[in-house]
py3Dmol code that shows the C-alpha trace and the ligand (Angstrom):
import py3Dmol

protein = """\
ATOM      1  CA  MET A   1       1.394  25.166  17.470  1.00  0.00           C
ATOM      2  CA  ALA A   2      -1.432  23.051  15.820  1.00  0.00           C
ATOM      3  CA  VAL A   3      -1.037  21.467  12.471  1.00  0.00           C
ATOM      4  CA  LYS A   4      -4.048  21.117  10.132  1.00  0.00           C
ATOM      5  CA  MET A   5      -4.062  18.239   7.503  1.00  0.00           C
ATOM      6  CA  ILE A   6      -6.766  17.174   5.190  1.00  0.00           C
ATOM      7  CA  LYS A   7      -7.385  13.414   4.617  1.00  0.00           C
ATOM      8  CA  VAL A   8      -8.027  13.244   0.914  1.00  0.00           C
ATOM      9  CA  HIS A   9      -8.107  10.342  -1.784  1.00  0.00           C
ATOM     10  CA  GLY A  10      -8.344   9.800  -5.430  1.00  0.00           C
ATOM     11  CA  SER A  11      -9.846   6.293  -6.167  1.00  0.00           C
ATOM     12  CA  GLY A  12      -9.063   5.307  -2.728  1.00  0.00           C
ATOM     13  CA  ASN A  13      -5.411   6.180  -3.007  1.00  0.00           C
ATOM     14  CA  ASP A  14      -5.165   8.260   0.138  1.00  0.00           C
ATOM     15  CA  PHE A  15      -2.977  10.851   1.559  1.00  0.00           C
ATOM     16  CA  TYR A  16      -2.564  13.664   4.282  1.00  0.00           C
ATOM     17  CA  LEU A  17      -2.557  16.962   2.380  1.00  0.00           C
ATOM     18  CA  LEU A  18      -0.380  19.297   4.363  1.00  0.00           C
ATOM     19  CA  ASP A  19      -0.135  22.983   3.510  1.00  0.00           C
ATOM     20  CA  GLN A  20       3.196  24.273   4.436  1.00  0.00           C
ATOM     21  CA  THR A  21       2.028  27.892   4.202  1.00  0.00           C
ATOM     22  CA  GLN A  22       0.056  27.301   7.629  1.00  0.00           C
ATOM     23  CA  PHE A  23       3.494  27.543   9.558  1.00  0.00           C
ATOM     24  CA  PRO A  24       5.718  30.526  10.081  1.00  0.00           C
ATOM     25  CA  GLU A  25       8.638  28.442   9.114  1.00  0.00           C
ATOM     26  CA  PRO A  26       7.813  25.357   6.852  1.00  0.00           C
ATOM     27  CA  LEU A  27       8.675  21.882   8.209  1.00  0.00           C
ATOM     28  CA  THR A  28      12.127  20.646   7.143  1.00  0.00           C
ATOM     29  CA  ASP A  29      12.574  17.571   4.599  1.00  0.00           C
ATOM     30  CA  GLU A  30      13.739  15.412   7.724  1.00  0.00           C
ATOM     31  CA  GLU A  31      10.606  16.445   9.604  1.00  0.00           C
ATOM     32  CA  LEU A  32       8.405  15.836   6.408  1.00  0.00           C
ATOM     33  CA  LYS A  33       9.822  12.408   6.083  1.00  0.00           C
ATOM     34  CA  GLN A  34       9.180  11.697   9.882  1.00  0.00           C
ATOM     35  CA  LEU A  35       5.722  12.945   9.683  1.00  0.00           C
ATOM     36  CA  ALA A  36       4.904  10.795   6.508  1.00  0.00           C
ATOM     37  CA  MET A  37       6.346   7.618   8.168  1.00  0.00           C
ATOM     38  CA  ASN A  38       4.381   8.264  11.289  1.00  0.00           C
ATOM     39  CA  VAL A  39       0.996   9.285   9.948  1.00  0.00           C
ATOM     40  CA  CYS A  40       0.669   6.803   7.165  1.00  0.00           C
ATOM     41  CA  LYS A  41       1.099   3.709   9.203  1.00  0.00           C
ATOM     42  CA  ARG A  42      -1.867   1.436   8.924  1.00  0.00           C
ATOM     43  CA  ASP A  43      -3.772  -0.901  11.311  1.00  0.00           C
ATOM     44  CA  GLY A  44      -4.255   1.716  13.990  1.00  0.00           C
ATOM     45  CA  ALA A  45      -0.663   2.671  14.346  1.00  0.00           C
ATOM     46  CA  GLY A  46      -0.947   5.858  12.335  1.00  0.00           C
ATOM     47  CA  LEU A  47      -3.086   8.955  12.358  1.00  0.00           C
ATOM     48  CA  TYR A  48      -6.625   7.607  12.110  1.00  0.00           C
ATOM     49  CA  ASP A  49      -6.630   4.963   9.301  1.00  0.00           C
ATOM     50  CA  GLY A  50      -3.210   5.926   8.109  1.00  0.00           C
ATOM     51  CA  ALA A  51      -2.358   6.840   4.334  1.00  0.00           C
ATOM     52  CA  ASP A  52      -0.389   5.963   1.293  1.00  0.00           C
ATOM     53  CA  GLY A  53       1.519   9.155   1.385  1.00  0.00           C
ATOM     54  CA  VAL A  54       1.662  12.949   2.439  1.00  0.00           C
ATOM     55  CA  LEU A  55       1.140  15.748  -0.235  1.00  0.00           C
ATOM     56  CA  VAL A  56       2.961  18.721   0.711  1.00  0.00           C
ATOM     57  CA  VAL A  57       1.584  21.925  -0.714  1.00  0.00           C
ATOM     58  CA  ASP A  58       3.718  25.024  -0.821  1.00  0.00           C
ATOM     59  CA  LYS A  59       3.949  28.447  -2.598  1.00  0.00           C
ATOM     60  CA  SER A  60       5.663  28.306  -5.996  1.00  0.00           C
ATOM     61  CA  LYS A  61       8.222  30.842  -7.552  1.00  0.00           C
ATOM     62  CA  HIS A  62       7.194  29.791 -10.911  1.00  0.00           C
ATOM     63  CA  PRO A  63       5.244  32.442 -12.876  1.00  0.00           C
ATOM     64  CA  SER A  64       1.549  31.530 -13.448  1.00  0.00           C
ATOM     65  CA  VAL A  65       1.181  28.443 -11.237  1.00  0.00           C
ATOM     66  CA  LEU A  66      -0.983  28.539  -8.194  1.00  0.00           C
ATOM     67  CA  GLY A  67       1.276  26.362  -5.918  1.00  0.00           C
ATOM     68  CA  ARG A  68       3.751  23.452  -5.680  1.00  0.00           C
ATOM     69  CA  MET A  69       3.019  19.809  -4.714  1.00  0.00           C
ATOM     70  CA  ARG A  70       5.519  17.475  -3.335  1.00  0.00           C
ATOM     71  CA  VAL A  71       4.781  13.721  -2.611  1.00  0.00           C
ATOM     72  CA  ILE A  72       6.330  11.824   0.241  1.00  0.00           C
ATOM     73  CA  ASN A  73       5.575   8.105   0.125  1.00  0.00           C
ATOM     74  CA  ALA A  74       4.557   6.164   3.300  1.00  0.00           C
ATOM     75  CA  ASP A  75       8.043   5.021   3.816  1.00  0.00           C
ATOM     76  CA  GLY A  76       9.503   8.488   3.774  1.00  0.00           C
ATOM     77  CA  THR A  77      10.849   8.449   0.375  1.00  0.00           C
ATOM     78  CA  GLU A  78       9.974  11.208  -2.111  1.00  0.00           C
ATOM     79  CA  ALA A  79       8.316  10.620  -5.554  1.00  0.00           C
ATOM     80  CA  SER A  80       8.411  12.727  -8.472  1.00  0.00           C
ATOM     81  CA  MET A  81       4.704  12.690  -9.186  1.00  0.00           C
ATOM     82  CA  CYS A  82       1.375  11.501  -8.038  1.00  0.00           C
ATOM     83  CA  GLY A  83      -1.654  11.534 -10.276  1.00  0.00           C
ATOM     84  CA  ASN A  84      -4.388  10.818  -7.788  1.00  0.00           C
ATOM     85  CA  GLY A  85      -2.760  13.255  -5.369  1.00  0.00           C
ATOM     86  CA  LEU A  86      -2.554  15.923  -7.958  1.00  0.00           C
ATOM     87  CA  ARG A  87      -6.207  15.992  -8.426  1.00  0.00           C
ATOM     88  CA  THR A  88      -6.862  16.665  -4.667  1.00  0.00           C
ATOM     89  CA  VAL A  89      -4.086  19.290  -4.629  1.00  0.00           C
ATOM     90  CA  ALA A  90      -5.714  20.924  -7.714  1.00  0.00           C
ATOM     91  CA  ARG A  91      -9.053  21.153  -5.897  1.00  0.00           C
ATOM     92  CA  TYR A  92      -7.475  22.509  -2.663  1.00  0.00           C
ATOM     93  CA  LEU A  93      -5.544  25.340  -4.514  1.00  0.00           C
ATOM     94  CA  GLY A  94      -8.449  25.860  -7.076  1.00  0.00           C
ATOM     95  CA  THR A  95     -11.069  26.300  -4.247  1.00  0.00           C
ATOM     96  CA  GLN A  96      -8.560  28.600  -2.140  1.00  0.00           C
ATOM     97  CA  ASN A  97      -7.966  30.942  -5.234  1.00  0.00           C
ATOM     98  CA  SER A  98     -11.360  30.521  -6.887  1.00  0.00           C
ATOM     99  CA  ARG A  99      -9.730  29.265 -10.077  1.00  0.00           C
ATOM    100  CA  GLU A 100     -10.915  26.128 -12.130  1.00  0.00           C
ATOM    101  CA  ASP A 101      -8.289  26.022 -14.777  1.00  0.00           C
ATOM    102  CA  PHE A 102      -4.517  26.477 -13.809  1.00  0.00           C
ATOM    103  CA  ARG A 103      -1.072  24.834 -13.252  1.00  0.00           C
ATOM    104  CA  VAL A 104       0.674  23.174 -10.248  1.00  0.00           C
ATOM    105  CA  GLN A 105       4.382  22.836 -10.148  1.00  0.00           C
ATOM    106  CA  THR A 106       5.573  19.329  -9.569  1.00  0.00           C
ATOM    107  CA  MET A 107       9.198  18.024  -9.410  1.00  0.00           C
ATOM    108  CA  TYR A 108       9.861  17.894 -13.135  1.00  0.00           C
ATOM    109  CA  ALA A 109       6.951  19.838 -14.811  1.00  0.00           C
ATOM    110  CA  ASP A 110       4.197  22.747 -14.264  1.00  0.00           C
ATOM    111  CA  LEU A 111       1.207  20.411 -15.055  1.00  0.00           C
ATOM    112  CA  LYS A 112      -2.326  21.606 -16.275  1.00  0.00           C
ATOM    113  CA  VAL A 113      -5.218  20.908 -13.890  1.00  0.00           C
ATOM    114  CA  GLN A 114      -8.907  21.575 -14.372  1.00  0.00           C
ATOM    115  CA  ALA A 115     -12.158  21.111 -12.363  1.00  0.00           C
ATOM    116  CA  VAL A 116     -14.592  19.005 -14.464  1.00  0.00           C
ATOM    117  CA  ALA A 117     -18.186  17.775 -13.750  1.00  0.00           C
ATOM    118  CA  ASP A 118     -18.785  15.886 -10.504  1.00  0.00           C
ATOM    119  CA  PHE A 119     -18.607  12.181 -10.989  1.00  0.00           C
ATOM    120  CA  ALA A 120     -21.852  12.022  -8.881  1.00  0.00           C
ATOM    121  CA  HIS A 121     -23.527  14.054  -6.182  1.00  0.00           C
ATOM    122  CA  HIS A 122     -20.796  15.076  -3.546  1.00  0.00           C
ATOM    123  CA  VAL A 123     -18.042  13.481  -5.717  1.00  0.00           C
ATOM    124  CA  PRO A 124     -15.990  16.354  -7.214  1.00  0.00           C
ATOM    125  CA  ALA A 125     -13.681  15.524 -10.037  1.00  0.00           C
ATOM    126  CA  TYR A 126     -10.630  16.925 -11.538  1.00  0.00           C
ATOM    127  CA  SER A 127      -8.654  16.423 -14.708  1.00  0.00           C
ATOM    128  CA  VAL A 128      -4.796  16.538 -14.450  1.00  0.00           C
ATOM    129  CA  GLU A 129      -1.936  16.353 -17.063  1.00  0.00           C
ATOM    130  CA  ILE A 130       0.495  13.423 -16.629  1.00  0.00           C
ATOM    131  CA  SER A 131       3.760  14.123 -18.197  1.00  0.00           C
ATOM    132  CA  PRO A 132       6.653  14.182 -19.232  1.00  0.00           C
ATOM    133  CA  VAL A 133       6.779  10.616 -20.595  1.00  0.00           C
ATOM    134  CA  THR A 134      10.049   8.767 -21.213  1.00  0.00           C
ATOM    135  CA  PHE A 135      10.965   5.142 -22.050  1.00  0.00           C
ATOM    136  CA  ASP A 136      14.547   5.687 -21.347  1.00  0.00           C
ATOM    137  CA  ALA A 137      16.326   3.185 -19.038  1.00  0.00           C
ATOM    138  CA  GLU A 138      18.467   5.896 -17.462  1.00  0.00           C
ATOM    139  CA  SER A 139      15.492   7.987 -16.457  1.00  0.00           C
ATOM    140  CA  LEU A 140      13.800   4.854 -15.150  1.00  0.00           C
ATOM    141  CA  GLY A 141      16.776   3.798 -13.143  1.00  0.00           C
ATOM    142  CA  MET A 142      16.444   0.306 -14.896  1.00  0.00           C
ATOM    143  CA  HIS A 143      19.123  -2.058 -15.504  1.00  0.00           C
ATOM    144  CA  ALA A 144      17.334  -4.964 -17.331  1.00  0.00           C
ATOM    145  CA  ASN A 145      18.048  -7.364 -20.313  1.00  0.00           C
ATOM    146  CA  HIS A 146      21.693  -6.588 -20.459  1.00  0.00           C
ATOM    147  CA  ASN A 147      21.223  -2.880 -20.030  1.00  0.00           C
ATOM    148  CA  ALA A 148      18.786  -2.427 -22.686  1.00  0.00           C
ATOM    149  CA  THR A 149      17.924   1.227 -23.349  1.00  0.00           C
ATOM    150  CA  THR A 150      14.151   0.595 -23.428  1.00  0.00           C
ATOM    151  CA  ILE A 151      12.054  -2.312 -22.540  1.00  0.00           C
ATOM    152  CA  ILE A 152       8.598  -2.124 -24.433  1.00  0.00           C
ATOM    153  CA  ASN A 153       6.382  -5.260 -24.276  1.00  0.00           C
ATOM    154  CA  GLU A 154       9.270  -7.625 -23.880  1.00  0.00           C
ATOM    155  CA  LYS A 155      10.086 -10.553 -21.514  1.00  0.00           C
ATOM    156  CA  ILE A 156      12.463  -9.740 -18.733  1.00  0.00           C
ATOM    157  CA  PRO A 157      13.628 -13.338 -17.940  1.00  0.00           C
ATOM    158  CA  ALA A 158      15.212 -12.304 -14.761  1.00  0.00           C
ATOM    159  CA  ILE A 159      11.837 -11.248 -13.401  1.00  0.00           C
ATOM    160  CA  SER A 160       9.446 -13.715 -15.155  1.00  0.00           C
ATOM    161  CA  ALA A 161       9.589 -16.398 -17.545  1.00  0.00           C
ATOM    162  CA  ASP A 162       6.148 -15.608 -18.979  1.00  0.00           C
ATOM    163  CA  LEU A 163       5.036 -12.057 -18.649  1.00  0.00           C
ATOM    164  CA  LYS A 164       5.942  -9.227 -21.184  1.00  0.00           C
ATOM    165  CA  PHE A 165       6.732  -5.854 -19.509  1.00  0.00           C
ATOM    166  CA  SER A 166       6.846  -2.193 -20.533  1.00  0.00           C
ATOM    167  CA  ALA A 167       8.931   0.350 -18.706  1.00  0.00           C
ATOM    168  CA  VAL A 168       7.748   3.764 -18.717  1.00  0.00           C
ATOM    169  CA  ALA A 169       8.494   6.988 -16.720  1.00  0.00           C
ATOM    170  CA  VAL A 170       5.678   9.519 -16.448  1.00  0.00           C
ATOM    171  CA  PRO A 171       7.941  10.743 -14.914  1.00  0.00           C
ATOM    172  CA  ASN A 172       7.998   8.482 -11.851  1.00  0.00           C
ATOM    173  CA  PRO A 173       8.839   4.983 -12.897  1.00  0.00           C
ATOM    174  CA  HIS A 174       6.385   2.065 -13.837  1.00  0.00           C
ATOM    175  CA  LEU A 175       6.752  -1.494 -14.936  1.00  0.00           C
ATOM    176  CA  ILE A 176       3.584  -2.668 -16.658  1.00  0.00           C
ATOM    177  CA  ALA A 177       2.537  -6.016 -17.806  1.00  0.00           C
ATOM    178  CA  PHE A 178      -0.867  -6.877 -19.664  1.00  0.00           C
ATOM    179  CA  VAL A 179      -2.085 -10.183 -18.046  1.00  0.00           C
ATOM    180  CA  ASP A 180      -5.198 -12.441 -17.868  1.00  0.00           C
ATOM    181  CA  HIS A 181      -7.658 -12.113 -14.985  1.00  0.00           C
ATOM    182  CA  ALA A 182      -6.325 -15.138 -13.022  1.00  0.00           C
ATOM    183  CA  THR A 183      -2.913 -13.375 -13.137  1.00  0.00           C
ATOM    184  CA  LEU A 184      -4.407  -9.905 -12.326  1.00  0.00           C
ATOM    185  CA  VAL A 185      -5.736 -11.154  -8.900  1.00  0.00           C
ATOM    186  CA  GLY A 186      -3.040 -13.799  -8.293  1.00  0.00           C
ATOM    187  CA  PRO A 187       0.283 -13.589  -6.184  1.00  0.00           C
ATOM    188  CA  GLU A 188       2.758 -12.752  -8.918  1.00  0.00           C
ATOM    189  CA  LEU A 189       2.057  -8.906  -8.575  1.00  0.00           C
ATOM    190  CA  GLY A 190       3.060  -8.952  -4.964  1.00  0.00           C
ATOM    191  CA  ARG A 191       6.096 -11.320  -5.482  1.00  0.00           C
ATOM    192  CA  ILE A 192       7.515  -8.875  -8.380  1.00  0.00           C
ATOM    193  CA  GLY A 193       6.366  -5.681  -6.440  1.00  0.00           C
ATOM    194  CA  GLU A 194       8.122  -6.634  -3.219  1.00  0.00           C
ATOM    195  CA  TRP A 195      11.308  -7.838  -5.011  1.00  0.00           C
ATOM    196  CA  MET A 196      11.667  -4.794  -7.281  1.00  0.00           C
ATOM    197  CA  ASN A 197      11.164  -2.394  -4.240  1.00  0.00           C
ATOM    198  CA  ASP A 198      13.544  -4.382  -1.734  1.00  0.00           C
ATOM    199  CA  GLY A 199      16.348  -1.785  -2.191  1.00  0.00           C
ATOM    200  CA  LYS A 200      18.692  -4.895  -3.050  1.00  0.00           C
ATOM    201  CA  ASN A 201      17.925  -6.097  -6.437  1.00  0.00           C
ATOM    202  CA  LYS A 202      20.019  -4.936  -9.348  1.00  0.00           C
ATOM    203  CA  ILE A 203      17.210  -4.430 -12.012  1.00  0.00           C
ATOM    204  CA  PHE A 204      15.431  -1.573 -10.274  1.00  0.00           C
ATOM    205  CA  PRO A 205      17.865  -0.562  -7.273  1.00  0.00           C
ATOM    206  CA  ASP A 206      15.647   2.608  -6.438  1.00  0.00           C
ATOM    207  CA  GLY A 207      12.326   0.716  -6.833  1.00  0.00           C
ATOM    208  CA  VAL A 208       9.650   0.914  -9.240  1.00  0.00           C
ATOM    209  CA  ASN A 209       5.863   0.938  -9.279  1.00  0.00           C
ATOM    210  CA  VAL A 210       4.573  -2.350 -10.768  1.00  0.00           C
ATOM    211  CA  SER A 211       1.147  -2.708 -12.376  1.00  0.00           C
ATOM    212  CA  PHE A 212      -0.797  -5.710 -13.813  1.00  0.00           C
ATOM    213  CA  VAL A 213      -3.547  -4.517 -16.449  1.00  0.00           C
ATOM    214  CA  GLU A 214      -6.428  -6.595 -17.883  1.00  0.00           C
ATOM    215  CA  VAL A 215      -8.226  -5.537 -20.951  1.00  0.00           C
ATOM    216  CA  LEU A 216     -11.925  -5.593 -20.170  1.00  0.00           C
ATOM    217  CA  GLY A 217     -13.076  -4.376 -23.517  1.00  0.00           C
ATOM    218  CA  LYS A 218     -12.566  -1.565 -26.112  1.00  0.00           C
ATOM    219  CA  ASN A 219     -11.251   1.510 -24.152  1.00  0.00           C
ATOM    220  CA  SER A 220     -11.795  -0.372 -20.842  1.00  0.00           C
ATOM    221  CA  ILE A 221      -8.904  -1.744 -18.607  1.00  0.00           C
ATOM    222  CA  PHE A 222      -8.540  -2.676 -15.024  1.00  0.00           C
ATOM    223  CA  VAL A 223      -5.265  -1.731 -13.296  1.00  0.00           C
ATOM    224  CA  ARG A 224      -3.751  -3.284 -10.077  1.00  0.00           C
ATOM    225  CA  THR A 225      -0.700  -1.650  -8.770  1.00  0.00           C
ATOM    226  CA  PHE A 226       2.080  -2.457  -6.173  1.00  0.00           C
ATOM    227  CA  GLU A 227       3.472   1.087  -5.319  1.00  0.00           C
ATOM    228  CA  ARG A 228       7.062   1.854  -4.662  1.00  0.00           C
ATOM    229  CA  GLY A 229       7.310   3.156  -1.085  1.00  0.00           C
ATOM    230  CA  VAL A 230       3.953   1.999  -0.171  1.00  0.00           C
ATOM    231  CA  GLY A 231       2.796  -1.404  -1.301  1.00  0.00           C
ATOM    232  CA  PHE A 232      -0.608  -2.461  -2.806  1.00  0.00           C
ATOM    233  CA  THR A 233      -2.651   0.513  -3.303  1.00  0.00           C
ATOM    234  CA  ASN A 234      -6.234   0.844  -4.154  1.00  0.00           C
ATOM    235  CA  ALA A 235      -5.066   2.912  -7.254  1.00  0.00           C
ATOM    236  CA  CYS A 236      -2.166   4.626  -8.676  1.00  0.00           C
ATOM    237  CA  GLY A 237      -2.941   7.604 -10.889  1.00  0.00           C
ATOM    238  CA  THR A 238       0.289   7.633 -12.746  1.00  0.00           C
ATOM    239  CA  ALA A 239       0.240   3.884 -13.172  1.00  0.00           C
ATOM    240  CA  MET A 240      -3.269   4.011 -14.601  1.00  0.00           C
ATOM    241  CA  SER A 241      -1.946   6.810 -17.092  1.00  0.00           C
ATOM    242  CA  ALA A 242       1.167   4.842 -17.934  1.00  0.00           C
ATOM    243  CA  SER A 243      -0.988   1.694 -18.534  1.00  0.00           C
ATOM    244  CA  SER A 244      -3.495   3.717 -20.610  1.00  0.00           C
ATOM    245  CA  LEU A 245      -0.441   4.846 -22.821  1.00  0.00           C
ATOM    246  CA  MET A 246       0.733   1.194 -23.161  1.00  0.00           C
ATOM    247  CA  TYR A 247      -2.842   0.046 -24.031  1.00  0.00           C
ATOM    248  CA  VAL A 248      -3.042   2.628 -26.794  1.00  0.00           C
ATOM    249  CA  LEU A 249       0.503   1.926 -28.062  1.00  0.00           C
ATOM    250  CA  LEU A 250       0.087  -2.045 -28.190  1.00  0.00           C
ATOM    251  CA  HIS A 251      -3.574  -2.272 -28.945  1.00  0.00           C
ATOM    252  CA  GLN A 252      -3.723   0.055 -31.972  1.00  0.00           C
ATOM    253  CA  GLU A 253      -5.943  -2.346 -33.844  1.00  0.00           C
ATOM    254  CA  SER A 254      -8.791  -1.508 -31.439  1.00  0.00           C
ATOM    255  CA  THR A 255      -8.165   2.062 -29.947  1.00  0.00           C
ATOM    256  CA  ASP A 256      -6.159   5.188 -30.652  1.00  0.00           C
ATOM    257  CA  PHE A 257      -5.034   8.431 -29.166  1.00  0.00           C
ATOM    258  CA  ASN A 258      -7.498  11.006 -28.014  1.00  0.00           C
ATOM    259  CA  GLN A 259     -10.114   8.429 -26.912  1.00  0.00           C
ATOM    260  CA  GLN A 260     -11.636   8.138 -23.515  1.00  0.00           C
ATOM    261  CA  ILE A 261     -10.636   5.091 -21.723  1.00  0.00           C
ATOM    262  CA  GLN A 262     -12.248   3.713 -18.635  1.00  0.00           C
ATOM    263  CA  VAL A 263      -9.648   2.483 -15.980  1.00  0.00           C
ATOM    264  CA  THR A 264     -11.281   0.501 -13.181  1.00  0.00           C
ATOM    265  CA  ASN A 265      -9.174  -0.168 -10.153  1.00  0.00           C
ATOM    266  CA  PRO A 266      -9.549  -1.698  -6.690  1.00  0.00           C
ATOM    267  CA  GLY A 267     -10.659   1.635  -5.255  1.00  0.00           C
ATOM    268  CA  GLY A 268     -12.921   2.913  -7.964  1.00  0.00           C
ATOM    269  CA  MET A 269     -12.848   4.281 -11.469  1.00  0.00           C
ATOM    270  CA  VAL A 270     -11.068   6.996 -13.423  1.00  0.00           C
ATOM    271  CA  TYR A 271     -11.054   8.201 -16.999  1.00  0.00           C
ATOM    272  CA  THR A 272      -7.913   8.730 -19.005  1.00  0.00           C
ATOM    273  CA  VAL A 273      -7.113  10.163 -22.547  1.00  0.00           C
ATOM    274  CA  VAL A 274      -3.780   9.519 -24.371  1.00  0.00           C
ATOM    275  CA  HIS A 275      -2.437  12.337 -26.314  1.00  0.00           C
ATOM    276  CA  GLN A 276       0.554  12.353 -28.776  1.00  0.00           C
ATOM    277  CA  GLY A 277       2.236  15.719 -29.529  1.00  0.00           C
ATOM    278  CA  ALA A 278       4.997  16.599 -31.669  1.00  0.00           C
ATOM    279  CA  ASP A 279       7.943  14.123 -31.974  1.00  0.00           C
ATOM    280  CA  GLU A 280       6.025  11.315 -30.272  1.00  0.00           C
ATOM    281  CA  ASP A 281       5.807  13.465 -27.191  1.00  0.00           C
ATOM    282  CA  TYR A 282       3.132  11.692 -25.304  1.00  0.00           C
ATOM    283  CA  TRP A 283       0.937  13.032 -22.392  1.00  0.00           C
ATOM    284  CA  MET A 284      -2.166  11.911 -20.732  1.00  0.00           C
ATOM    285  CA  GLU A 285      -5.123  13.266 -19.106  1.00  0.00           C
ATOM    286  CA  LEU A 286      -6.225  11.537 -15.752  1.00  0.00           C
ATOM    287  CA  ILE A 287      -9.724  12.463 -14.806  1.00  0.00           C
ATOM    288  CA  GLY A 288     -11.274  11.236 -11.417  1.00  0.00           C
ATOM    289  CA  ASN A 289     -12.638  12.055  -7.925  1.00  0.00           C
ATOM    290  CA  ALA A 290     -10.727  14.389  -5.686  1.00  0.00           C
ATOM    291  CA  THR A 291     -12.328  13.640  -2.416  1.00  0.00           C
ATOM    292  CA  PHE A 292     -11.818  15.380   0.928  1.00  0.00           C
ATOM    293  CA  VAL A 293     -12.632  12.921   3.735  1.00  0.00           C
ATOM    294  CA  ARG A 294     -11.900  14.784   7.013  1.00  0.00           C
ATOM    295  CA  ILE A 295     -10.071  17.608   8.488  1.00  0.00           C
ATOM    296  CA  VAL A 296      -7.427  16.644  11.217  1.00  0.00           C
ATOM    297  CA  THR A 297      -5.878  19.057  13.691  1.00  0.00           C
ATOM    298  CA  LEU A 298      -3.267  18.179  16.417  1.00  0.00           C
ATOM    299  CA  PRO A 299      -0.248  19.735  17.828  1.00  0.00           C
ATOM    300  CA  VAL A 300       2.719  19.788  15.431  1.00  0.00           C
ATOM    301  CA  GLU A 301       5.137  18.373  18.058  1.00  0.00           C
ATOM    302  CA  ALA A 302       2.565  15.421  18.554  1.00  0.00           C
ATOM    303  CA  ALA A 303       2.320  14.827  14.905  1.00  0.00           C
ATOM    304  CA  LEU A 304       6.113  14.599  14.564  1.00  0.00           C
ATOM    305  CA  ALA A 305       6.498  12.389  17.580  1.00  0.00           C
ATOM    306  CA  GLY A 306       3.554  10.050  16.361  1.00  0.00           C
ATOM    307  CA  ASP A 307       1.445  10.885  19.299  1.00  0.00           C
ATOM    308  CA  TYR A 308      -2.115  11.125  18.100  1.00  0.00           C
ATOM    309  CA  SER A 309      -3.923  11.037  21.484  1.00  0.00           C
ATOM    310  CA  THR A 310      -4.988  14.880  21.132  1.00  0.00           C
ATOM    311  CA  ALA A 311      -5.898  14.802  17.392  1.00  0.00           C
ATOM    312  CA  THR A 312      -9.398  16.026  16.613  1.00  0.00           C
ATOM    313  CA  ALA A 313     -11.210  15.422  13.198  1.00  0.00           C
ATOM    314  CA  THR A 314     -14.210  16.828  11.250  1.00  0.00           C
ATOM    315  CA  GLU A 315     -15.704  14.574   8.679  1.00  0.00           C
ATOM    316  CA  THR A 316     -16.693  16.339   5.471  1.00  0.00           C
ATOM    317  CA  GLY A 317     -19.473  13.882   4.541  1.00  0.00           C
ATOM    318  CA  GLU A 318     -17.732  13.149   1.109  1.00  0.00           C
ATOM    319  CA  GLN A 319     -16.850   9.719   1.841  1.00  0.00           C
ATOM    320  CA  PRO A 320     -20.236   8.115   2.054  1.00  0.00           C
ATOM    321  CA  ALA A 321     -21.012   9.793  -1.221  1.00  0.00           C
ATOM    322  CA  TYR A 322     -17.888   8.344  -2.791  1.00  0.00           C
ATOM    323  CA  GLU A 323     -18.752   4.874  -1.443  1.00  0.00           C
ATOM    324  CA  GLN A 324     -22.257   5.118  -3.016  1.00  0.00           C
ATOM    325  CA  PHE A 325     -20.739   6.055  -6.273  1.00  0.00           C
ATOM    326  CA  VAL A 326     -18.446   3.035  -6.255  1.00  0.00           C
ATOM    327  CA  ALA A 327     -21.262   0.803  -5.217  1.00  0.00           C
ATOM    328  CA  ASN A 328     -23.035   2.001  -8.253  1.00  0.00           C
ATOM    329  CA  LEU A 329     -20.216   1.174 -10.614  1.00  0.00           C
ATOM    330  CA  SER A 330     -20.655  -2.521  -9.995  1.00  0.00           C
ATOM    331  CA  GLN A 331     -24.484  -2.652 -10.279  1.00  0.00           C
ATOM    332  CA  PRO A 332     -25.516  -4.249 -13.543  1.00  0.00           C
ATOM    333  CA  ASN A 333     -27.055  -1.797 -16.219  1.00  0.00           C
TER     334      ASN A 333
END
"""
ligand_1 = """\
13
LIG
N -0.019 7.084 -5.977
C 0.559 7.951 -6.802
C 2.073 7.665 -7.127
C 2.927 7.931 -5.835
C 4.527 7.728 -6.032
C 4.886 6.372 -6.297
N 4.802 5.532 -4.959
C 6.323 6.496 -6.666
O 7.332 6.340 -5.671
O 6.709 6.666 -7.820
C -0.201 8.323 -8.100
O -1.368 8.334 -7.927
O 0.415 8.438 -9.237
"""
view = py3Dmol.view(width=600, height=400)
view.addModel(protein, "pdb")
view.setStyle({"model": 0}, {"cartoon": {"style": "trace"}})
view.addModel(ligand_1, "xyz")
view.setStyle({"model": 1}, {"stick": {}})
view.zoomTo()
view.show()
């Protein structure tokens, strides 16, 4: 039996989208983990150019949602959320069902998604809700600063003598530091990211997504992320959303809720809007590309065994358009 997967990305954060409804019997969790660990490998060892993870789409039993998304990281671990991935799943389900505005079931919430105007010719874009938000150490799996219940813009001396961190779950865990440009591009992010995701450290024993953020101007930030279960990524949607939240909370003198923030990242650019509901209930809109790169088909047994010799692919033609969009971003006005 053949398996069809779509290679997709949001801001260059790339995935294989796997629709479980194509099988008479869905792949088991063990098979999904094996598949992700195989197909995501980089440097020619995975399926085509590999990926940061696998987005598993399935039917949902929840009323008034169009489908369910699960996220398997490249190392086979399951994440509770994926912002960049959700945009592509929104496009997939929306196109299938001829709907522009609906909800998708994720691990902790049925999230609102919506088609929005293309970012450029052949660069379709979607807006997705990022929530629920919590700063609570238990939800974050965090044991820092003598078991503090929250860390908001504080030093964690065990991690760094200089940097101030904020820990926020959206609902996957993020550790965020606002830094200068030299620190943004320097080795410190890799050092902290590798360490906090080594499975041995006592501060985040289950790992954490680590981001450095540089403020470029009013409502304009750059976010670089070391992802749990993956490593350095071109972009992490939940990290950009969590960073936008911290930008609004920590820079109230120059910005506020409900304003559009431009978030540049190594793989492109998205927009975010941070909202505050009742009882300081925060949620974010994440707006960005939902690009389908190619459709790949191969025997399911071969995919599970990591044998890609019989794989075939059809390019959609969207990737050159996305690359042109990114090239135009760096053009001076
Ligand atoms: N790239 C994703 C986040 C994927 C999950 C993350 N690696 C985790 O383990 O929490 C995004 O766009 O949000």
